[in-house]
C-alpha positions, 0 to 999 in steps of 0.5 A: 240845798234849795227849798222854800223861803218863809219868814216870821215878823214881830211887829211893833206899833211904836211911833219911833222909826225904826222901831222894834219890828224884827224879821226872821227869815229862813229856808225850809227844805225836807231837812228842816228850817234853817235861819241865818238872818234875824234883823230889825226892819222897822214897821215902816219897811215891812210891806216892802219885804214882800215886794222885792223882785228877787225874793219870793216868800212862800209864807210869812207869819206876823205877830199882830192882830189882823182885824177887830172884834165883830162887836167893835166892827158893828159899833164902828160901822153904826158910828160911821153911818155905814152898812155892816162890814161884810169882809175884811177887805171893807174893814182894812179899806176903812182904816186906810182912810181913817187917822189913828186919832179918829180910830182911837176916839171910836175905841175910847167911846166903845169902852169895852175890850172884847176878844175875837173868836180866835183870841178866845179859841187859841189862848187864854193869854191872848189880849183883845186887839183893842186892849189899852193897858200895858202893853197897848195893842190899839196902835199896833193893830191900827198900823198892822191892818193899814200895812196889810192893806198895802200888800198887792193881792196879785202877789200876797194873800192875807189868810183866811180872808183871801185865797192863796195866790199861785207862786205868791206869798201867804200871810198869816197871823201868829202868836209866838207865845202860844206856839211856845206853849204848844211845844211845851217850852217856856212862854214867859220870863223872856221879855226884859221889863227892867234892868234888874231882870235883864240877865234872867230874861237873857238866860230864858231866851237862851234856854228857849233857843236851845230847846227849840233847836233840839225840840225833836230830840228832847220831846221825842215822838209827840213832836215828831212832826216838828221840823228840825231847826238850825240857827246861824250864830248871828241869828242865834245871838240876836234872838238871845239879845232881844225878846222881839228877835226871839218872837220873830224866830218863833213866828218863823218856826210857827210857819215852818210847822204850818208848811210841813204839818197842816194837820197840826193847825185847826182850819178856821173856815171849818168852824161854824163861826161866821165872824172869822170872815171879818175878825181873822184867825191866829194860826197856832199849832195844837198843844203837843203832849 
């Protein structure tokens, strides 16, 4: 049955190539979301996924900060001797022509790690894009913004900065952990930090996948607007074996929710927050009781 193609991506800022950037691709119909493929692509190949002549995704959710806190943007503009950034496109263009070493030098000099409006509004657990602890967000944010800057605006629209492109791909920032929270599913314990908790993390990932597949049946009326989910055997194994693959699956499901039930999501442009125009927004469903 034909539908619309959507995808979720768990982006990695690791220097190794290919790294742990995963994509979960799915077909969304009036029967729900069917995901048969979750694969590692590496961050260096992510942009190419949206430029295939034979595949057109309706929407893609990426787990990476799309921009930077307004306080840091003002600092960066001052340090570079430029006027304050008026648009995300100006920010992205600046990072395209800046080495990571130059960017990191500014981050270190700035010292602070403020959160964006969306980080504070969406989740208590969201880190600042400038977070330098473990895990560091700095390199991933830098690489992510530069990747977004390579997308053809005639084919892709990075929301909420750009207007939707007719028959094009909408690119949204998502936060899988907060989606799990909103759905009432476990949002921690599924990432393996060392060998001793490997089995427990695997069991948690299995539980999350199984509960996500049965979300409507198990949660009832409060989750009636959630699309049904089916996951093929290979994709299911991938999501159980890797926390990055699971995050890609949840990112894809987030986009399926956004595509079918936009009233579950807050419209960032409805807020009286001008920072959103340069900082961006995390598209996360409201908490379902």
